[in-house]
C-alpha positions in Angstrom: -12.3 48.7 8.3 -12.7 47.1 11.5 -9.1 45.3 11.9 -7.4 43.3 14.8 -4.0 44.7 15.3 -1.2 43.2 17.3 0.6 44.7 19.5 4.6 45.1 19.5 5.7 47.9 21.6 3.1 50.1 24.0 5.7 51.9 26.4 6.9 55.4 28.2 9.4 57.3 27.0 11.5 60.7 27.8 10.6 62.1 31.4 8.1 59.8 33.4 6.1 62.9 34.0 5.7 64.0 30.3 3.2 61.1 30.0 3.9 60.3 26.9 3.9 57.0 25.2 5.1 55.3 21.9 2.5 52.2 20.7 4.1 50.3 17.8 0.8 47.8 16.2 1.3 45.1 13.2 -1.0 44.9 10.5 -3.1 45.0 7.5 -4.2 49.0 8.2 0.2 49.6 7.6 0.0 48.9 4.1 -3.2 51.6 3.2 -1.4 54.4 5.8 -1.3 57.7 4.9 0.9 60.5 6.2 -1.9 62.9 8.1 -4.5 59.8 8.7 -5.6 58.7 12.2 -6.3 55.4 14.3 -9.8 54.9 16.0 -9.0 52.6 18.7 -11.1 50.9 21.0 -9.1 51.3 24.0 -11.2 48.6 26.6 -12.1 44.8 26.0 -15.5 46.2 27.4 -18.3 49.1 26.1 -16.8 51.1 29.4 -16.0 53.9 27.3 -18.6 53.7 24.3 -16.7 55.5 22.4 -12.9 54.9 20.3 -10.0 57.6 20.6 -8.5 59.1 17.2 -4.6 58.5 17.7 -2.2 60.5 14.6 -0.5 58.2 13.0 3.4 59.4 13.4 5.3 56.4 11.5 4.6 53.9 8.7 7.2 50.7 7.5 4.5 48.6 5.2 7.3 46.5 4.7 7.0 45.3 8.1 2.7 46.1 8.5 3.5 48.5 11.5 2.7 51.7 12.2 3.9 53.4 15.1 2.1 56.4 17.2 2.7 58.4 19.8 -0.3 59.7 22.8 0.4 61.6 25.6 -2.0 60.5 29.2 -4.4 62.7 29.4 -7.8 61.2 30.3 -9.4 57.8 31.1 -8.9 56.6 27.4 -5.2 56.8 27.4 -4.9 55.9 30.6 -6.6 52.7 29.6 -4.8 52.4 26.8 -1.6 52.4 28.5 -2.5 48.5 30.1 -2.1 47.3 26.8 0.9 44.8 26.0 3.0 43.5 24.1 1.0 40.4 21.8 -2.5 42.3 23.1 -4.6 42.6 20.5 -6.5 46.3 19.6 -9.3 46.2 17.6 -9.3 49.6 15.6 -11.0 51.5 12.8 -8.9 52.7 10.2 -6.7 54.0 8.6 -9.5 56.8 8.3 -9.4 60.6 7.3 -7.2 63.1 4.4 -3.9 62.6 4.5 -1.2 65.5 3.9 0.2 66.2 0.1 3.6 65.1 -0.4 6.1 66.8 -1.8 8.3 65.7 -4.6 10.5 68.0 -5.1 11.5 71.8 -3.1 10.9 73.3 -0.3 9.0 71.8 3.2 7.6 74.1 6.3 6.6 72.1 8.7 5.1 73.9 12.1 4.1 71.6 15.0 2.4 73.0 18.0 3.1 70.5 21.0 1.4 66.9 20.7 0.9 68.4 16.7 4.8 66.6 16.5 3.0 63.6 16.0 1.3 63.5 12.2 4.0 65.2 11.3 6.6 62.7 11.8 5.4 60.7 9.7 5.2 63.0 7.1 9.1 63.7 7.9 9.3 59.8 7.4 7.1 59.8 3.6 9.7 62.9 2.6 12.8 62.2 0.1 15.3 64.2 1.9 18.0 64.1 -1.2 14.8 66.1 -3.3 13.1 68.0 -0.9 14.3 69.7 2.0 12.7 69.8 5.6 12.7 72.6 7.8 10.7 72.1 11.3 9.6 74.9 14.3 8.8 73.1 16.6 6.9 74.8 19.8 6.5 73.0 23.5 6.2 74.0 26.6 10.0 73.0 28.1 12.7 71.0 27.0 11.6 68.1 29.3 8.3 67.4 26.7 10.5 68.2 23.6 13.1 65.7 24.7 9.7 62.5 25.1 8.0 63.7 22.1 11.5 62.6 20.5 13.4 65.5 19.7 15.9 62.9 19.4 14.6 61.8 16.8 14.3 64.9 14.6 17.6 66.2 15.4 19.2 62.5 13.6 17.0 62.8 10.9 18.1 65.2 8.9 15.6 68.1 9.4 16.6 71.6 10.2 14.9 72.0 13.5 13.8 75.3 15.2 13.0 75.5 19.0 10.8 77.3 20.7 9.3 76.9 24.6 7.4 78.8 26.7 10.0 78.5 29.8 12.9 79.2 27.6 14.9 76.3 28.5 15.9 75.6 24.9 15.9 77.5 22.2 13.3 80.5 21.7 11.4 81.7 24.8 7.9 82.9 23.8 5.3 80.7 20.8 6.3 79.2 18.3 4.7 81.7 15.6 7.1 83.8 16.9 9.7 82.0 15.4 7.3 81.6 11.8 6.7 85.6 12.0 11.5 85.8 12.3 11.6 83.3 9.7 9.4 85.0 6.8 11.1 88.2 8.1 14.1 86.7 6.8 16.2 87.2 3.6 16.7 83.7 2.8 12.8 83.4 3.0 13.2 84.6 -1.4 15.3 82.0 -1.7 13.1 79.4 0.0 10.0 80.6 -2.0 11.8 80.3 -5.8 12.1 77.2 -4.7 8.8 75.4 -4.1 7.8 76.3 -0.8 5.0 74.6 0.4 3.6 74.1 4.3 2.2 71.7 7.0 0.6 72.7 10.5 -0.6 70.9 13.0 -1.2 72.3 16.9 -4.0 74.1 19.2 -6.9 75.5 17.3 -5.3 78.7 18.3 -1.6 78.1 17.0 -2.8 76.5 13.4 -4.7 80.2 13.3 -2.3 83.0 13.8 0.3 80.2 11.1 -2.6 80.5 8.9 -2.8 84.3 8.8 1.3 84.4 8.4 1.7 82.1 6.2 -1.5 83.4 3.5 0.2 86.6 4.2 3.0 86.0 2.9 2.1 83.1 -0.4 3.2 80.3 1.5 1.2 77.3 0.9 -0.5 75.2 3.6 -2.1 72.3 5.0 -3.4 71.7 8.4 -4.5 69.1 10.4 -7.2 70.1 12.6 -7.1 69.1 16.1 -11.3 68.1 17.0 -12.5 66.2 19.5 -14.5 63.1 17.6 -17.0 60.3 18.2 -17.7 58.2 15.8 -14.6 58.4 13.8 -16.2 57.7 9.9 -18.2 60.8 9.3 -22.3 60.1 10.9 -22.8 61.7 14.0 -21.5 65.2 12.7 -19.6 65.8 16.3 -16.2 67.1 14.0 -17.7 69.6 12.2 -15.6 72.9 11.1 -16.4 75.9 9.1 -14.8 76.4 5.5 -15.4 78.9 2.6 -14.9 77.2 -0.7 -13.9 79.0 -4.0 -16.9 80.5 -4.5 -16.7 82.3 -1.4 -19.9 79.4 -0.6 -19.5 78.3 3.0 -19.8 74.7 4.2 -19.6 72.4 6.6 -16.8 69.8 6.6 -16.6 67.0 9.1 -12.8 66.4 10.6 -12.7 62.8 10.6 -14.2 62.3 7.3 -13.5 65.4 5.1 -10.2 66.3 7.0 -8.2 66.2 9.3 -6.1 67.7 6.7 -7.7 71.0 5.4 -5.8 73.7 2.9 -5.2 76.3 5.6 -6.9 78.8 3.2 -10.3 77.2 3.0 -10.6 77.1 7.0 -13.0 80.0 8.8 -11.2 79.9 12.3 -13.3 82.1 13.9 -16.5 80.1 12.5 -17.7 77.8 16.0 -16.5 74.4 14.9 
């Protein structure tokens, strides 16, 4: 679906050096968007650059018909995107891709690495927290990054949050998977499992692989949102394929933009070339 959407907000948030922006778009895409999906955004009024940029949906307001996206300034494409102002129009394709399963009861464990938190925001938003208790493990480089990526929102949302930073400036010093390993070894995990515990994760591939090993070894169902470079965004170019294994053991190639980005962790062949 090709759409023109209006920019409501597009501004830097948090510490300027972190280069994190919040983009709010108004349009009909919000009516059908689901947690885990993404928009394929044209970042220039010309064909330079030719390719659109895939950005995860972080917030959905169906009543206002608004979609919120967080993005980090990483290259020419995102730099061009920062130049769009309020009431400008953007060309998008989407919403695209598969979505997270939204649990209706029990316990939900979320594991995020860096900007992998962004697609999980939309999942948190979709949860009825009177019926589902949310636990979040989030790892980042330092406190400046976490604050810039809207840690305050999480703290105010009622989610049970545990933090790790590589430099020890906030929470545990080390990897987010350290927190996950500690959690599964805690005696309280028994109660969580008895209350229909499921999990979802997004982050760098190495972090997702380690997360999948821990969760699956402890019988915790896990969905993962894969981060892959995308070109067409609709599955035609086969530039973002990954390897999965079916229930019958058959190895297949699937398109992250089309069959993903959300997959069941148990089907992903982590050591294969994606």
